C-alpha positions, 0 to 999 in steps of 0.5 A: 946395499945392493947385496942386501936388496938382492937377498930380499929379491932372491928369497922373494922370487924363489918362494914365490915360485915354489909355493904353488908347486908345494900347494899342488904336491900337498893336495895330491898327497893329502898333506892338509890341515883339517878343521877342528875344534881349536882351528880357525879355518873351516876347510882343509888347507895344505901345509908345508908352506914352510918348505918354500920359505926355507928354500928362499931363505937358504938359497938367498943367504948362501948365495949372497952372504960373504963367507970370507967375512962371516965364518960362522955362517956354516954353523947357522946354516946347520942349525937352520937345517936341523930346525927345518927337518924337525918342522917338516917331520912334524908337519907330515907325521907329528912328532912327540913334544919331547922329540921336537923339543930335543931338535930345538935344543940341538939347533940352539946348542949349535948356534951357541957353541959353534956360531957364537950366537950367545948373550954375554951381558944383561946391561944392568938389568937387575944390576947384572952386567957381564955374565959368567960363561955358564950363565951365558950359555944357559941363558942363550940356549933358553932365549933361543928356545923361547923365541922359536916357540913364541913365534910358533905359538902365534901361528894360529890365524892367517898371515900372523906369523908371517907378518910379525916375522916380517916386522921383526926381520925388517926392523933388525935388518935395518939396524944391522945395515945401519951399523954395516953388519951386512952379513946379518942384514942379508940374513934378515932381509932374506927372511923378509923377502921369503915371508912377503912372497909367502903371505901372498898365499897366506892371507885370507882366503889362505891357500896354504899354511906355513906349518911348523916348518915355517914357524920354527924357522922363522923363530930360529932366525929371529932369535939369531937376529935378536941375540946378535942385535943385543950383543953388537950394541955392547960397547958400540960407539956408532950413532945408531947404538941403542940404549936399554937394548934388552928392553928394545929387543923385547919391544921389537918381538912384543907380540909373540913374547908377551902372548907366550908369557901370557898364555903360559901364566894363565895355564899355570894359574889354572893348574894346567901344563904351560903347553896345554892347548887352548884358545886364550891367545891374543889373536883368538880373543880378537877373533872372538870379538867379532873380527875376521882373521885379516883384521886381527892380523892387521891390528896385531902388526900395527900394535907391534909396530907401535911398540917398536916406536915406543921403545925407540923413543923411551930407550933412554929410561933404562932397561928395567924401567922400560921393560916394566912399561912394556909389561904394564902397557901389554897387560892393560891392552890384553886385559881390556881386550879379554873383557871386550871379547867376553862382552861381545860373546855374551851379546851373541848368546843373548 
C-alpha cells in the first residue's frame, strides 16, 4: 500500500515542480499553441506540458516498481520512451501522420512482443473465447493504437484529457491494488499523480497544454492498464474478479472510445478521411451549447464516472449485451446533445 501511495506522491511532486520551468522555457523558445479556427483558446499557450507528466511518471515507476517481480517493466519503459520522443518531436516540429503512426506501431510492437501486453481471449464476445496467436497479436496492436489515439483526440479543451486519464488510471489502479497486482497499481497511480499535478496548470485559465507528448503518453499507459485488466481477469478466482470484462474495460474508457468511434463514423459517412479534423467532438458540442471549458470537462468526467458505475452494476448481463447497452446509451446521449447544441446556435444567430 505504501509503495502505491508513494508512487502517486512522487509523480505528483516531480510534475508539480517541473511544469513552471517548462512554461518559462516554452515562452522563451516560442513553443506555443497559437489560436486558430479549430482552437478553443484565444491566446498563445505554451505546449510541452507532457514533458512534466513524462518526468513524473517515469521517475516514479522506475523508483517504486519492484523489478524483481516485474521483469517486463524494462520493455514498458522502452515503449514509453518511444512514444515520448514521437510526441515531443511532433509538439516542437510537427510530424507527418504516417511518421507519428509508425512510432505508435513501434511502441505497440514492443509492448505486445516483449512486455507480453496482449489480449488472448474475447471472453465469449461474438462467441469467441481463446484467440489464435496471429489474432491475439493483431488485435492487441490494434487496441493499443486505438486507445492511444482516442485519448489524443479528446485533448481539445482545458482539463479534459488529464481529468479523464486520471479517472481511468485511478479506476484500474484501485482494481490492481485490490487483487495485489502492486506493480500495475504503481504504474496507474504514478500516472494519476502526474496528471493531478498537471491539471493545476491546465484548468482554466490554462497556463500550459500537454500537447501530443502528454496525450500519447496517457493513451499508451491506459492501453497497458486496460489490456492487463482484461487479461488478469482470465480464470481469476479473487472476490474482485470482474464479469463481462471486455465491456467493463470499454465502460471505464467510454468517453475517449465512444467519441473516437462517433467522429470517425460521421466523417466516413460524409466521405471524408476518418482523420480529417473538424469540430464534431462531444466536447465541441458542449462548448457550442454555451458551456465553458471547465463546465464541459466536469460534465464529461461525471458522465464517465457514471458509466463506470453502470458497467460495474450490470457486469452480470454478459459482455455483448453490456456493450450494446453502452453503445445505445452513448448514442442517445450524444444525439440529444447534438440537437441541443444546434438549437442553441440557432437561437444565438436569430
